C-alpha positions as CSV (number, residue, x, y, z in Angstrom):
1,M,211.6,-95.6,-118.1
2,D,215.0,-95.1,-119.7
3,D,216.0,-92.5,-122.3
4,S,216.0,-94.9,-125.2
5,N,212.4,-96.1,-124.5
6,V,211.2,-92.5,-124.2
7,A,213.0,-91.5,-127.4
8,A,211.5,-94.5,-129.3
9,S,208.0,-93.8,-128.0
10,L,208.1,-90.1,-128.8
11,A,209.5,-90.8,-132.2
12,E,206.5,-93.0,-132.9
13,L,204.1,-90.3,-131.7
14,G,206.0,-87.8,-133.9
15,N,204.1,-89.3,-136.9
16,M,200.8,-87.6,-137.5
17,H,198.8,-90.8,-138.2
18,R,200.2,-92.6,-135.1
19,L,199.5,-89.5,-132.9
20,S,195.9,-89.5,-134.2
21,I,195.5,-93.2,-133.6
22,F,196.9,-92.8,-130.0
23,R,194.6,-89.9,-129.3
24,F,191.7,-91.9,-130.6
25,L,192.5,-94.8,-128.3
26,V,193.1,-92.6,-125.2
27,K,189.7,-91.1,-125.8
28,A,188.3,-94.6,-126.1
29,G,189.6,-95.4,-122.6
30,H,190.5,-98.6,-120.9
31,E,188.3,-100.7,-123.2
32,G,190.1,-99.6,-126.3
33,A,188.6,-99.9,-129.8
34,P,188.3,-102.4,-132.5
35,V,190.8,-101.9,-135.4
36,G,187.8,-101.5,-137.8
37,D,186.4,-98.6,-135.7
38,I,189.8,-96.9,-135.8
39,Q,190.1,-97.3,-139.5
40,K,186.6,-95.9,-140.2
41,A,187.0,-93.0,-137.8
42,L,190.4,-91.9,-139.0
43,E,190.0,-93.0,-142.7
44,I,193.3,-94.7,-142.8
45,P,193.7,-97.6,-145.3
46,S,193.7,-100.9,-143.4
47,S,197.2,-101.9,-144.6
48,T,198.6,-98.5,-143.5
49,L,196.8,-98.7,-140.2
50,S,198.2,-102.2,-139.6
51,H,201.7,-100.9,-140.1
52,H,201.2,-98.0,-137.7
53,L,199.6,-100.2,-135.0
54,S,202.5,-102.7,-135.3
55,R,205.0,-99.9,-134.6
56,M,203.1,-98.6,-131.6
57,V,202.8,-102.1,-130.1
58,K,206.6,-102.6,-130.6
59,V,207.4,-99.6,-128.4
60,G,204.7,-100.3,-125.8
61,L,202.3,-97.4,-126.5
62,I,199.4,-99.8,-127.2
63,T,198.5,-103.4,-126.7
64,Q,196.2,-105.6,-128.8
65,N,193.7,-108.2,-127.7
66,K,191.7,-110.6,-129.9
67,K,188.1,-111.3,-129.0
68,S,186.6,-113.8,-131.5
69,R,187.6,-112.4,-134.9
70,T,187.9,-108.8,-133.7
71,I,191.2,-107.2,-132.7
72,F,190.9,-104.5,-130.0
73,C,193.6,-101.9,-129.5
74,L,194.1,-100.5,-126.1
75,P,196.3,-97.6,-125.0
76,N,199.0,-98.5,-122.5
77,F,198.2,-95.9,-119.8
78,E,201.1,-97.1,-117.6
79,H,203.5,-96.4,-120.5
80,L,201.9,-93.0,-121.1
81,E,202.2,-92.1,-117.4
82,G,205.9,-93.1,-117.6
83,L,206.4,-90.8,-120.6
84,I,204.7,-87.9,-118.8
85,S,206.7,-88.5,-115.6
86,F,210.0,-88.6,-117.6
87,L,209.2,-85.3,-119.2
88,Q,208.1,-83.7,-115.9
89,E,210.9,-85.1,-113.8
90,E,213.3,-82.2,-114.1
91,C,210.7,-79.5,-114.9
92,C,211.7,-76.1,-113.6
93,M,214.8,-77.4,-111.8
94,G,217.0,-74.9,-113.6
95,Y,220.4,-75.8,-115.0
96,E,223.9,-75.2,-114.0
97,K,225.3,-72.2,-115.9
98,S,228.6,-72.5,-117.5
99,A,231.5,-70.5,-115.9
100,S,232.5,-69.0,-119.2
101,R,229.4,-66.7,-119.3
């Protein structure tokens, strides 16, 4: 995962509504949840929810599948694992101190 993908994903999760949506979907697991259930649980107006979901799909945080007339949203766990790996990659590796100190 490159820096720009990570930055875009983290920017989307920096919004309180999108973070709540993503947390809801992660808790729902691999089966995801219907848009209507997300809307009811989080009390987000449907037009606002649609906007947030669209942004999350665009950066790869979630996917959507249509079954009959119901749209299911699923967390993209592979993308989430990539974000976590990116953040952990250089954890506790120190840094090179500048000679001017």
